[in-house]
C-alpha positions as CSV (number, residue, x, y, z in Angstrom):
1,M,109.6,99.9,37.5
2,T,109.7,103.7,36.9
3,A,112.4,105.5,38.7
4,I,111.7,108.9,40.3
5,A,114.6,111.3,39.9
6,A,115.0,114.2,42.3
7,P,118.0,116.6,42.8
8,S,118.7,115.2,46.2
9,P,117.2,112.6,48.6
10,R,114.7,114.0,51.1
11,I,114.3,112.5,54.6
12,W,111.2,113.4,56.4
13,K,110.3,113.0,60.1
14,G,109.9,109.3,60.8
15,A,111.7,108.2,57.7
16,S,115.0,106.4,58.2
17,V,116.7,105.9,54.9
18,P,119.6,103.4,55.0
19,V,122.8,104.1,53.2
20,I,122.0,103.4,49.6
21,G,124.1,103.7,46.5
22,S,121.9,106.1,44.5
23,V,119.5,109.0,44.8
24,V,116.9,107.1,42.9
25,D,117.0,104.3,45.5
26,A,116.7,106.8,48.3
27,D,113.8,108.5,46.6
28,E,112.1,105.2,45.9
29,Y,112.5,104.3,49.6
30,A,111.3,107.7,50.7
31,V,108.2,107.5,48.5
32,R,107.4,104.1,49.9
33,E,107.8,105.4,53.5
34,V,105.6,108.5,52.8
35,Y,102.9,106.2,51.2
36,Q,102.9,103.8,54.1
37,A,102.8,106.6,56.7
38,Y,100.0,108.7,55.2
39,Y,97.9,106.8,52.7
40,G,95.5,105.2,55.3
41,Q,95.2,108.5,57.2
42,L,94.5,110.4,54.0
43,A,91.9,107.9,52.7
44,G,90.1,107.9,56.1
45,W,90.1,111.7,56.2
46,A,88.7,111.9,52.7
47,A,86.0,109.2,53.6
48,R,84.8,111.4,56.5
49,L,84.5,114.3,54.1
50,V,82.9,112.7,51.1
51,G,81.0,109.9,52.8
52,D,82.1,107.3,50.3
53,R,85.0,104.9,51.0
54,D,85.7,104.1,47.3
55,L,85.7,107.7,46.3
56,A,87.9,108.5,49.3
57,H,90.5,105.9,48.1
58,D,90.4,107.5,44.6
59,V,91.0,110.9,46.2
60,A,93.9,109.6,48.2
61,T,95.4,107.9,45.2
62,E,95.1,111.0,43.1
63,A,96.7,113.1,45.8
64,F,99.7,110.7,45.8
65,V,99.9,110.8,42.0
66,R,100.1,114.6,42.2
67,L,102.7,114.3,44.9
68,L,104.9,112.1,42.6
69,N,104.5,114.7,39.9
70,H,106.0,117.3,42.2
71,W,108.3,115.1,44.3
72,G,111.4,117.2,44.0
73,E,109.6,120.4,44.9
74,V,107.8,119.2,48.1
75,A,109.5,119.8,51.4
76,E,106.8,118.4,53.7
77,P,104.6,115.7,52.1
78,R,101.8,115.5,54.7
79,P,100.4,119.0,54.4
80,W,101.0,118.9,50.7
81,L,99.0,115.7,50.4
82,Y,96.1,117.0,52.5
83,T,96.0,120.2,50.5
84,A,95.9,118.2,47.2
85,A,93.2,116.0,48.6
86,A,91.2,119.0,49.8
87,N,91.4,120.5,46.3
88,I,90.2,117.2,44.7
89,I,87.3,117.0,47.2
90,R,86.4,120.6,46.5
91,D,86.3,119.9,42.8
92,H,84.1,116.8,43.4
93,W,81.7,118.9,45.4
94,R,81.5,121.6,42.7
95,K,80.9,118.9,40.0
96,R,78.2,117.3,42.1
97,G,76.5,120.7,42.6
98,R,76.6,121.4,38.8
99,E,75.2,117.9,38.1
100,Q,72.3,118.6,40.5
101,I,71.6,121.9,38.7
102,A,71.7,120.3,35.3
103,Y,69.3,117.5,36.3
104,G,66.9,120.1,37.6
105,K,67.0,122.0,34.3
106,V,66.1,118.9,32.2
107,G,63.2,118.0,34.5
108,H,64.8,115.1,36.4
109,Q,64.0,115.2,40.0
110,L,66.6,113.9,42.3
111,E,65.2,111.6,45.1
112,V,64.5,113.9,48.0
113,A,62.6,113.1,51.2
114,Q,59.3,114.9,51.3
115,D,59.8,116.4,54.8
116,P,63.5,116.4,55.5
117,D,64.4,116.2,59.1
118,L,67.1,118.8,59.6
119,A,68.4,117.2,62.8
120,R,68.9,113.9,61.0
121,D,70.1,115.2,57.6
122,L,72.2,118.1,58.6
123,S,75.8,117.1,59.4
124,V,79.0,118.9,59.9
125,R,80.1,117.6,56.5
126,S,77.1,119.2,54.8
127,A,77.6,122.4,56.8
128,V,81.3,122.6,55.7
129,Q,80.2,122.0,52.1
130,Q,78.1,125.2,52.4
131,L,81.1,127.3,53.2
132,P,82.8,129.4,50.5
133,D,85.9,127.8,49.1
134,R,88.3,130.1,50.9
135,L,86.9,129.1,54.2
136,R,86.1,125.4,53.4
137,V,89.7,124.5,52.5
138,A,91.1,126.1,55.6
139,V,88.6,124.2,57.8
140,M,89.3,120.9,56.1
141,L,93.0,121.3,56.5
142,H,93.0,122.6,60.1
143,Y,90.1,120.8,61.7
144,F,89.8,117.6,59.7
145,A,93.4,117.0,58.7
146,D,94.7,118.4,62.0
147,L,97.4,120.6,60.4
148,P,98.6,123.6,62.4
149,V,97.7,127.1,61.3
150,A,101.3,127.7,60.0
151,Q,101.2,124.7,57.7
152,V,97.7,125.6,56.4
153,A,99.0,129.1,55.7
154,A,102.0,127.8,53.9
155,Q,99.9,125.4,51.8
156,M,97.3,128.0,50.9
157,G,99.8,130.8,50.2
158,K,98.3,133.1,52.9
159,S,99.6,134.6,56.1
160,E,98.9,132.9,59.4
161,G,96.7,135.9,60.4
162,A,94.6,135.5,57.2
163,I,94.1,131.8,58.0
164,K,93.1,132.6,61.6
165,R,90.6,135.1,60.3
166,D,89.3,132.5,57.8
167,L,88.9,129.9,60.5
168,W,87.1,132.5,62.8
169,D,84.7,133.4,59.9
170,A,84.1,129.7,59.2
171,R,83.3,128.9,62.8
172,K,80.9,131.8,62.9
173,R,79.1,130.6,59.7
174,L,79.1,127.0,60.9
175,A,77.6,128.0,64.2
176,T,74.8,129.8,62.3
177,I,74.2,126.8,59.9
178,L,74.3,124.2,62.7
179,E,72.1,126.3,65.0
180,G,69.2,125.9,62.6
181,A,69.4,122.1,63.1
182,R,68.6,122.3,66.8
């Protein structure tokens, strides 16, 4: 068993650490509490975004690995985990886009329906994927992960006003994209 060392034990909302002899024991207990509290929610959130349960569990697991690498630096694990997962998903979407372009260049045609039905094929997820990164991550964290604007701002390193503006811009763009599906 690998011990996780941190300068001091952290206790988050909902975590009740009993009196334990060492910081490592307290951290191990806190990690377990955070994992039990958020893993299922994070994996479910990721599954709604990527449409693949296995990939969603990979995303959630990777987010927790990244959390463990920054354990002593993280004050609030929930927004940190959702931001890490959003970044992993964003990277996945970018990679998938590059793969589709590469397949097109070598002459491989991806299976596409002849006459796509926009009402059937267009979803909120695909509309969110069309947003620029600066808007997409804010939407994912605020609307899909249900983080308040203040936490989204803190995680993205922006002011609350900038996040509110990004969300407004995103809603405007999403309305335009989704209007075409009617």
